[in-house]
C-alpha positions as CSV (number, residue, x, y, z in Angstrom):
1,M,99.4,109.2,90.4
2,K,100.8,112.4,89.0
3,K,98.3,114.2,86.8
4,T,97.8,117.8,85.6
5,K,94.1,117.5,84.7
6,K,91.1,115.4,85.6
7,T,91.1,112.0,84.2
8,G,88.3,109.5,83.5
9,I,87.2,106.7,85.8
10,D,88.7,104.0,83.6
11,T,92.1,105.7,83.7
12,D,91.8,106.2,87.4
13,C,91.2,102.5,88.0
14,I,94.5,101.7,86.4
15,H,96.7,104.5,87.6
16,A,95.3,106.1,90.8
17,G,97.6,105.6,93.8
18,Q,100.0,103.7,91.6
19,E,103.4,105.0,90.6
20,P,106.5,103.2,89.4
21,D,108.6,102.0,92.3
22,K,111.3,104.6,93.1
23,L,114.0,102.0,93.9
24,F,113.8,99.6,90.9
25,G,111.1,101.2,88.7
26,G,108.6,98.3,88.9
27,I,105.2,99.4,87.6
28,S,103.4,97.4,90.3
29,V,103.3,98.9,93.8
30,P,105.6,96.7,96.0
31,I,104.2,94.7,98.8
32,Y,105.8,96.1,101.9
33,Q,105.3,92.9,103.9
34,S,106.9,94.3,107.1
35,S,105.5,94.7,110.5
36,T,107.9,97.5,111.4
37,F,110.1,100.1,109.8
38,A,113.7,101.1,110.8
39,F,114.7,104.6,111.8
40,E,118.0,106.2,110.7
41,N,118.5,107.5,114.2
42,A,116.7,108.1,117.5
43,A,115.7,111.6,116.5
44,Q,113.9,110.4,113.4
45,G,112.0,107.8,115.4
46,A,110.9,110.4,117.9
47,A,109.9,112.7,115.0
48,R,107.7,110.0,113.4
49,F,106.0,109.2,116.6
50,G,105.7,112.9,117.4
51,G,104.0,113.5,114.0
52,T,106.5,115.9,112.6
53,D,108.0,113.3,110.2
54,P,105.4,111.5,108.0
55,G,107.5,108.4,107.6
56,Y,106.3,104.9,108.5
57,K,106.7,103.3,111.9
58,Y,104.6,100.2,112.3
59,T,102.2,98.6,109.8
60,R,99.1,98.8,112.1
61,L,99.7,102.6,112.1
62,G,100.4,102.9,108.3
63,N,102.1,101.0,105.5
64,P,103.2,102.2,102.0
65,T,101.2,99.5,100.2
66,T,98.1,100.3,102.2
67,A,98.6,104.0,101.5
68,A,98.6,103.4,97.8
69,L,95.3,101.6,98.0
70,E,93.8,104.3,100.2
71,E,94.8,106.9,97.6
72,A,93.4,104.8,94.8
73,V,89.9,104.4,96.3
74,A,89.8,108.0,97.6
75,T,90.5,109.2,94.0
76,L,87.8,106.9,92.5
77,E,85.2,108.1,95.0
78,G,86.3,111.8,94.7
79,G,87.1,112.0,98.4
80,E,90.1,113.6,100.1
81,K,91.1,110.8,102.5
82,A,90.6,107.1,103.0
83,L,91.3,104.3,105.5
84,A,91.7,100.7,104.5
85,T,90.4,98.1,107.0
86,S,90.7,94.4,107.5
87,S,87.1,93.7,106.4
88,G,83.9,95.5,105.5
89,M,82.5,95.0,109.0
90,S,85.7,96.5,110.4
91,A,85.0,99.6,108.3
92,I,81.4,99.7,109.5
93,S,82.2,99.0,113.2
94,T,85.0,101.6,113.1
95,I,82.5,104.3,112.0
96,F,80.0,103.3,114.7
97,M,82.8,103.2,117.3
98,T,84.0,106.6,116.3
99,F,80.7,108.5,116.1
100,L,78.3,106.7,118.4
101,G,78.3,106.4,122.2
102,Q,76.1,106.3,125.2
103,G,72.9,108.3,124.5
104,L,73.7,108.9,120.8
105,H,71.5,107.6,118.0
106,V,71.7,106.3,114.4
107,V,69.0,106.1,111.7
108,S,69.7,103.3,109.3
109,T,68.2,101.5,106.3
110,D,66.0,98.6,107.6
111,S,67.1,96.1,104.9
112,V,70.8,96.9,105.5
113,Y,73.4,94.1,105.4
114,G,72.5,91.7,108.2
115,P,75.6,92.0,110.4
116,T,75.5,95.8,110.2
117,R,72.1,95.8,111.8
118,T,73.1,93.0,114.2
119,V,76.2,94.8,115.5
120,L,74.1,97.9,116.3
121,E,71.2,96.0,118.0
122,K,73.3,93.5,119.9
123,E,76.7,95.0,120.5
124,F,76.6,98.8,120.4
125,A,73.2,98.8,122.3
126,R,75.2,97.3,125.2
127,F,77.1,100.6,125.5
128,G,74.0,102.8,125.3
129,A,73.9,103.6,121.6
130,E,70.4,103.8,120.1
131,S,69.4,102.7,116.6
132,T,66.3,103.1,114.5
133,F,65.8,101.1,111.2
134,V,63.4,102.5,108.6
135,D,62.7,102.2,104.9
136,T,65.1,105.0,103.9
137,S,63.8,104.9,100.3
138,D,60.9,106.8,102.0
139,I,62.4,110.2,102.8
140,N,59.6,111.0,105.2
141,A,60.5,107.9,107.2
142,I,64.0,109.3,107.7
143,K,62.5,112.6,108.9
144,R,60.3,110.9,111.3
145,A,63.1,108.8,112.7
146,I,65.4,111.7,113.4
147,K,65.9,112.5,117.1
148,P,67.7,115.4,118.9
149,N,70.5,112.9,119.7
150,T,70.9,111.5,116.1
151,K,74.5,111.5,115.2
152,L,74.5,109.3,112.1
153,V,72.3,108.6,109.2
154,Y,73.6,105.4,107.7
155,I,72.2,104.2,104.4
156,E,72.8,101.4,101.9
157,T,71.7,102.3,98.4
158,P,70.8,100.1,96.7
159,S,70.0,98.1,99.8
160,N,71.1,94.5,100.5
161,P,69.2,92.4,99.5
162,T,65.9,94.2,98.6
163,L,67.6,96.7,96.2
164,A,65.6,99.6,97.5
165,I,67.1,103.0,96.5
166,T,67.5,106.0,98.8
167,D,67.7,109.5,97.6
168,I,71.2,110.5,98.8
169,S,70.7,114.2,98.2
170,Q,67.5,114.3,100.3
171,A,69.1,112.1,103.0
172,A,72.0,114.4,103.2
173,K,69.8,117.5,103.6
174,I,67.9,115.8,106.5
175,A,71.1,114.6,108.2
176,H,72.9,118.0,107.9
177,S,69.9,120.1,109.0
178,N,69.9,118.0,112.2
179,G,73.6,118.1,112.8
180,A,74.2,114.5,111.8
181,I,76.7,112.8,109.5
182,L,75.5,111.0,106.4
183,V,77.3,107.6,105.8
184,V,76.6,105.7,102.5
185,D,77.5,102.1,102.0
186,N,78.4,102.1,98.3
187,T,79.4,98.4,98.0
188,F,76.6,97.4,95.6
189,C,77.4,100.1,93.0
190,S,81.2,100.8,93.5
191,P,82.4,104.2,92.4
192,I,82.0,103.1,88.8
193,L,78.2,103.5,89.1
194,Q,77.6,105.9,92.0
195,K,79.5,108.8,93.6
196,P,77.7,109.5,96.9
197,F,79.9,112.6,97.6
198,D,78.4,114.2,94.5
199,F,75.0,114.1,96.3
200,G,76.1,115.3,99.8
201,A,77.4,112.2,101.6
202,D,80.1,112.8,104.3
203,I,81.6,109.3,104.4
204,V,81.5,106.4,102.0
205,I,81.9,102.8,103.1
206,H,83.0,99.8,101.0
207,S,83.3,96.1,101.6
208,M,86.3,95.8,99.2
209,T,85.7,92.0,99.4
210,K,83.1,92.6,96.8
211,F,83.4,94.7,93.5
212,L,86.6,96.6,94.3
213,N,88.6,93.4,94.6
214,G,86.3,91.3,92.5
215,H,88.1,88.0,92.6
216,G,86.8,86.2,95.7
217,D,90.2,86.0,97.3
218,V,90.3,88.9,99.8
219,V,88.3,90.1,102.8
220,A,88.8,93.9,103.2
221,G,87.0,97.2,103.8
222,M,87.4,100.9,103.1
223,I,86.3,104.2,104.7
224,V,86.4,107.2,102.4
225,F,86.0,110.8,103.6
226,K,84.7,113.7,101.5
227,D,87.2,116.0,103.3
228,G,89.7,115.7,106.0
229,S,87.7,116.9,109.0
230,L,86.4,113.5,110.1
231,F,89.5,111.6,109.2
232,P,91.8,112.0,112.3
233,Q,89.3,110.8,114.9
234,T,88.3,107.9,112.8
235,K,91.9,106.8,112.1
236,N,92.7,107.0,115.8
237,V,89.9,104.6,116.6
238,L,90.8,102.3,113.7
239,V,94.5,101.9,114.7
240,Q,93.7,101.7,118.4
241,M,91.2,98.9,117.8
242,G,93.5,97.1,115.4
243,G,91.2,96.8,112.4
244,T,93.8,97.8,109.8
245,I,94.4,95.8,106.6
246,D,97.4,93.5,105.9
247,P,99.7,94.9,103.1
248,H,99.4,91.7,101.0
249,Q,95.6,92.0,101.1
250,A,95.9,95.7,100.2
251,W,98.1,94.8,97.2
252,L,95.6,92.2,96.0
253,V,92.8,94.8,96.1
254,L,95.0,97.3,94.2
255,R,95.5,94.7,91.5
256,G,91.7,94.0,91.4
257,I,90.9,97.7,91.0
258,K,92.8,97.8,87.7
259,T,90.0,95.8,86.1
260,L,87.1,97.2,88.2
261,S,85.5,99.3,85.5
262,M,85.7,96.6,82.9
263,R,84.3,93.9,85.3
264,V,81.4,96.1,86.5
265,K,80.4,97.0,83.0
266,V,80.4,93.4,81.7
267,A,78.5,92.1,84.8
268,Q,76.0,94.9,84.4
269,E,75.4,94.2,80.7
270,N,74.7,90.5,81.7
271,S,72.4,91.7,84.5
272,I,70.3,93.9,82.3
273,K,69.6,91.2,79.8
274,L,68.9,88.6,82.5
275,A,66.5,90.8,84.5
276,F,64.3,91.4,81.4
277,E,64.2,87.7,80.7
278,L,63.5,86.7,84.4
279,V,60.3,88.9,84.6
280,K,58.8,86.8,81.8
281,H,59.5,83.4,83.4
282,P,56.3,81.7,84.6
283,A,57.9,80.5,87.8
284,V,59.0,84.0,88.9
285,A,56.7,86.0,91.2
286,W,58.6,89.3,91.0
287,V,62.0,90.8,90.1
288,K,63.7,93.7,91.8
289,Y,66.4,95.3,89.6
290,P,67.0,99.1,89.2
291,G,67.1,98.7,85.5
292,L,63.5,97.5,85.2
293,P,60.8,100.1,84.7
294,S,58.8,98.2,87.4
295,H,61.4,99.0,90.1
296,P,59.8,101.5,92.6
297,Q,62.7,103.9,92.4
298,H,63.6,103.3,88.7
299,D,63.6,107.1,87.9
300,L,65.7,107.9,91.0
301,S,68.2,105.2,90.0
302,K,68.7,106.9,86.7
303,K,69.3,110.2,88.5
304,Q,72.0,109.2,91.0
305,M,73.4,106.0,89.4
306,K,75.3,105.6,86.2
307,G,73.9,102.2,85.6
308,P,71.6,99.6,87.3
309,G,74.4,97.4,88.5
310,A,74.9,93.7,88.7
311,M,72.6,92.7,91.6
312,I,69.2,91.1,91.0
313,S,66.7,90.0,93.7
314,F,63.7,87.9,92.7
315,E,61.1,85.5,94.3
316,L,59.7,82.3,93.0
317,K,55.9,81.8,93.0
318,N,56.3,78.6,95.0
319,G,58.3,80.2,97.8
320,I,61.2,78.9,99.7
321,D,61.0,75.3,98.6
322,A,61.2,76.4,94.9
323,G,64.1,78.6,95.8
324,R,65.9,75.6,97.4
325,T,65.3,73.6,94.2
326,L,66.6,76.4,92.1
327,M,69.8,76.9,94.1
328,D,70.5,73.2,94.3
329,S,70.1,72.8,90.5
330,V,72.5,75.5,89.2
331,K,75.9,74.4,87.8
332,I,77.6,77.6,86.6
333,C,76.1,79.9,89.1
334,T,77.7,79.2,92.4
335,L,75.7,78.8,95.6
336,A,77.7,81.1,97.9
337,V,77.4,84.3,99.9
338,S,79.3,87.5,99.0
339,L,78.9,89.3,95.7
340,G,80.7,91.5,93.1
341,G,83.1,88.9,91.8
342,V,83.8,87.8,88.3
343,E,81.8,84.6,89.0
344,T,77.9,84.6,89.3
345,L,76.8,83.9,92.9
346,I,73.3,82.9,94.1
347,Q,72.1,82.7,97.7
348,H,69.1,82.8,100.0
349,P,69.3,85.8,102.4
350,A,66.6,84.7,104.8
351,S,68.6,81.6,105.8
352,M,72.1,82.9,105.1
353,T,73.3,86.5,105.1
354,H,70.2,88.0,106.9
355,A,69.3,85.0,109.2
356,S,70.5,86.9,112.2
357,L,67.8,89.6,111.8
358,G,65.1,87.2,112.9
359,A,61.8,86.5,111.0
360,A,60.0,89.5,112.3
361,N,62.6,92.1,111.3
362,R,63.1,90.4,107.9
363,K,59.4,90.7,107.2
364,L,59.3,94.3,108.2
365,S,62.4,95.0,106.0
366,G,60.8,93.3,102.9
367,I,63.2,90.3,103.0
368,T,60.8,87.6,102.2
369,D,61.5,83.9,102.9
370,G,61.5,83.1,99.1
371,L,63.8,86.0,98.1
372,V,66.8,84.9,96.0
373,R,69.8,87.2,95.6
374,L,71.8,86.9,92.4
375,S,75.2,88.6,92.0
376,V,75.7,88.4,88.2
377,G,79.2,87.8,87.1
378,C,81.3,88.1,83.9
379,E,80.8,84.7,82.3
380,D,79.3,84.5,78.8
381,Y,75.7,85.7,79.1
382,E,74.2,82.6,77.4
383,D,75.9,80.4,79.8
384,I,74.5,82.3,82.8
385,R,71.1,82.5,81.3
386,N,70.9,78.8,80.3
387,D,72.2,77.6,83.6
388,L,69.6,79.6,85.6
389,F,66.7,78.8,83.2
390,D,67.6,75.1,83.2
391,A,67.4,75.2,87.0
392,L,64.1,77.1,86.8
393,E,62.7,74.3,84.7
394,K,63.1,72.0,87.7
395,V,60.9,74.3,89.8
396,T,57.2,73.5,89.8
397,S,55.4,76.6,88.5
398,P,51.9,77.6,87.7
399,K,50.6,78.2,84.2
400,P,52.4,81.1,82.5
401,Q,50.9,84.5,82.9
402,N,51.1,87.2,80.3
403,M,54.3,89.2,80.2
404,E,52.6,92.5,81.4
405,A,51.1,90.8,84.5
406,S,54.5,89.3,85.5
407,Q,56.4,92.5,85.5
408,V,55.8,93.6,89.0
409,G,58.4,95.4,91.1
């Protein structure tokens, strides 16, 4: 995107990384669905592989459609460089593969996305990398977990699925004072609601499967760098390990990003209204949502987030059986994993996305057996609300408590 002055986030969603096609003038970035690129002559081929000619060679190493997506997301996050990957886990694993190794250590959020924790504990541990998982919403817990060999501080904020919020600025200070890199998984917020680089992060991770794409038809990831210093070594690992994105998937995400801001704002508006109604329901034990005053980090969320987002976690008073009844009774809300799409999704982390953690680790991380995670979508609010509350009527619940007593975070 050619621009002479700073533009707003809504404008950037529509225009960043996207210029009319130079050949035919199409306003949509072409899908360069080609595995390889021809050279004009042998000298040009040698120059491209030698790094003196920036042209394209082979799609695993770089592709024009992918480059447009990388520019778009880097612009939205306020970063300098970005790398698109084949999945969110490809982005995460590439970071660990780049910066961890035998004898090196990472401190991470304890209630992090299940496979993120699993890949550290079961796979990278095999190669001598160490990991410590703590409640990173407690800054002192991060300080206590730091070791002389700590290379990464890796946080999710808000965390998945407990919606705990970590102070990015404080985490950055701790990481940098100990010579470590701060990585922030910004999937739950998207750059519409949170800009981790503004608070000192070095790298931002996204599962673009979620809000950035937003239509439930792509699996993709993104690594964004505040500056170019950490980019070359990470790109080398990514292309060598083969975790790059397909150009057609990249194009689909580019298309999804055009409506990112609108989708996030509509879903968030629905979430705010729904959270305040859920806390009053007699079957609900507690609700975790950054927009509720009862959320433990409510004030921090207002400081570093531009809105409370579209993710709600709650627990029913009759536990896991009540949760099953609820999820088996919804009709508009879809029982499925993932999040951040236009449709409302409901799931049970303990038996689904976080089952691999094991019961003990889930309990330590605050992921209770009865926790229900709701990704609120863009349907008409009354339809979401009525569907969920009709399902709640099928849940056996105790006598209603007063509103004040039910608002516990």
